[in-house]
N, C-alpha and C positions, 0 to 999 in steps of 0.2 A: 074341437077347433083344430084345423090343420092349415098347412102352408097356403093352400089355395084360397083360404079365407082371410089371409093376413091383411091385405089392403082393403078388403071389404069392411073389415072391422075398423080400420083407420077412417074410412069414408063415413062410417056410421057411428063415429065416436059419440058417446053419450046415449046411444040406443041400447046398448047391452052393458051389463054391470062389469064385465071383464074389460071393457074398453072405455068405460065412462070417464076416466081421467086422462085419456090420450088426447093429444092435440089434434083438432079437426083438420088442420092444414098439413099434416105430416106427409112427407114425400119419401119415396125410395130412390128418386132420381132428382138431379138438380134441374134448373129451369131450361137447360139445354138438352135435357133427356140423357144426361150422362150418368153412368154408374158411379156411386161414391161409396167407399169403404171407410169405416170408422175403426180407430184403434182404441181398445178398452184400457183405460187407465185404472190403477188400483193402488191401495195404500201400502206404504212401507216396503216397496220393492222397485225393481227396474223394469218398467213396463215398455221401454223402447230400447232394447238391447242392440238392435240393428237399424240405426237411424237411416232413413232414406231407402231402405229395402222395399218397403211397401209401395213407395212411389215407383221404384224400378219395376216392380211386378206389374203395376197398372200400365206403365209404358209398354211393357211387353204384351199385355192383353190388348192394348190399343193397336199395336203393330201387327200382331198375329191373328187377331179375330176381327169380326165385324162389330164388336161391342164398343160403343163410345164411352170413355171414362173421364172422370175428373181426378187428376193426379194429386190434388190437394187433399191430404189425408186428414179427416176429422179426428178429434180426440174426445172421447166421452167417458163419463164416470160410472155409467150403468143405470142412471136414472131414466125413468120412462119418458120424460119430456125430451130426452136426447136420443135414446137408442131407437125409438120407433120411426125415426127419420131414415134409418139405414137398414137394408136387407142383410147386411154382412158386417159382423163384428170380428175383429182380429185381435187376439190376445197373445202376447209374447212375454218372455222373461228369462232370466238366468240365475235365479236364486229365490229364496223364500220370500213371501210377502204376508202381510197381515190379513186377517179375515175381513170380508166385505161387511158393510152395514146390513142389518136385516132388511132395510128398505130396498137395497140394491139386489139382494137375493130374491126378494119378491118380484121386483120389476124384471129381472133377467128371466125368471121362470115364466112370467106372463109373456114376455117378448118371444122366448123360444117356443113356447106352446102355441103361440099365435102365428108362427111361421118364420120367425127370425132365425138366423144362422150364426154360430160361433165357431171359429177356428182357433185352436190353442196350439201354439208353436213353442217348444222348449229350445232354448239356446244353451242349455247346460252341457250338451255334448255326451250325455249318458242316457241310458234307457229310462231310468227312474231317478231323476235328480231332485234337488230341493224345490225347484220351481214346479215341477209336475206334482210333487207331494202336496204343495200348497193349492195348486189348481184342482187336484182331485178332491181335496178337502172341501173346496167351495162348490164343486159340482155335486158332491154328496148332499150339500145343503140345498142347492137348487132343485135337485132331483133325488130326494131321499128314497123314492120308490123305484129307482132304476139304477142299473149298473153299467159301467163302461164295457162295451163289447168289442171284440177284435173284428175288424172288417175283413171279409174274404178278398182274395186277389181279384175275383171277378165282380166286385161291387161296382155300381154305376159310376162312382167318382173316378175310377181308374180308366174310364172310356168316354167321358163327356166331350172331350175334344181330341186329346191324344190317347193312344193306347199305352197304358202304364202297367208294367207287371210287378213293380216294387216301388213303394214310396221312398224317395231319396231326398237328402238335403245336404248340408255341409258335411254331415257325417252319415254313416249307415249303421246305426246301433239298434234299430227296430225294423223288422221286416214288414210290419203292417201298421196301418192307421188304426186308431180305436175311436169309438164314438158312442153317443147316446141317441137312441131312435125315438122319433115321435111320429106316429101314424106310418106313412109309407116313405119316410125320409129320415136322414140323420140330421138332427137339430144341432149337434155338437160333434166336431171332429178334433181329435187330439193327435199331435205329431211329436215324436221324440227326436227327430233327425235334424233339427235346426234348419228348417226350410229357408227362412229369411237370410241365414248366414251364407247360403250358397248364392244369394241374389245381390248381396250388398257390395257396393263400390265405394272407394274413398273419394275425397274431394278432387282428386286428379283423374278419376275415371278408372282407376285400377281395381281389380277384384280385391276386396278387403281381407278375405280369408281363403286359405287353401281348402280344397274339397278333398276329403279323405274317405275311402281309399281310391276313388274312381276318377279323380281329376276332371278334365273338361267334359267328358261324357256324362259323368255324374251330375255336374252343374247343369248341363242341358236338360237332363231328366228331372232335375229339381224345378227348373223353369216350367217344364211341361206339366208336372204335378200341380204347381201353383196355379197355372192357367186352368187346369181341370177343376181345381177347388173353386175358383171364381165362377166358372160355368155352372158347377153343381149348386153353389149357393144361390144362383139366380134362377136356375131352371129345374132343380130337384132331379127327377129322373129323365134327364135330357134325351139320352139315347133311347130309353125305353119309350118315351113319349113320341120321339121322331117329329118334333116340331121345333120351330126356330123362334128367336126372341120376339118378333112382333105378335105372333100367334099366342105365345105364352103370356105376354103382357095382356092381351085381350082376354084370354081365358081366365087369368087370375085377377083381372080388373085392377091392375096397378094404376094408380092415379098419376097421369103424366099430363102436364099443362103445355 
């Protein structure tokens, strides 16, 4: 099963054992054909350390690309009746959290193997902080047969929309993204540089956090990386395929009403 089969499975819910419990009306887009991202909630931790930053990211996606977005961020717990409605799950945190229920581990594995995408963003501000320790523990449960690998600088995610030579966020503590591969794509990407921290604004519209050490230039590069990640989540090997959204949707048979 690969990403190109993701929505075919949803459309054929009940026809195969791997998809038998999935909702037959699941969508990757809302009724206006707009992309929706879901934030993954989890027990015993801070799953929303940068409130409003995901919405800010989607506003930039809408402004800078031809992708139409829904800026209302959904919150999901990892259950299959929720997560299969979204092609992109975003998980963030700034400290340790409790282990997921076994059912959530099972459902996340099914989702990720079927074509779903998970981006994990640490707000700890260090390369290997308590949040990432907890996240890596859960990834080892989801994928006990796979290791996190370091992405090379020429990986597709660095060129899906902008050309990026280094993944940056609020801080610059890790020179590379890491991930877990499935077939010809990364099903999971892990970032140590607090990407959302570079995007967050306060209620007055001011930047909420200083960006260290690169200032405004680093913040812009963080926005570019974030947009690349959204593009990658939707199109996989976008630059390698050399196709655009309508053709990708047709090829992968996303259900859009």
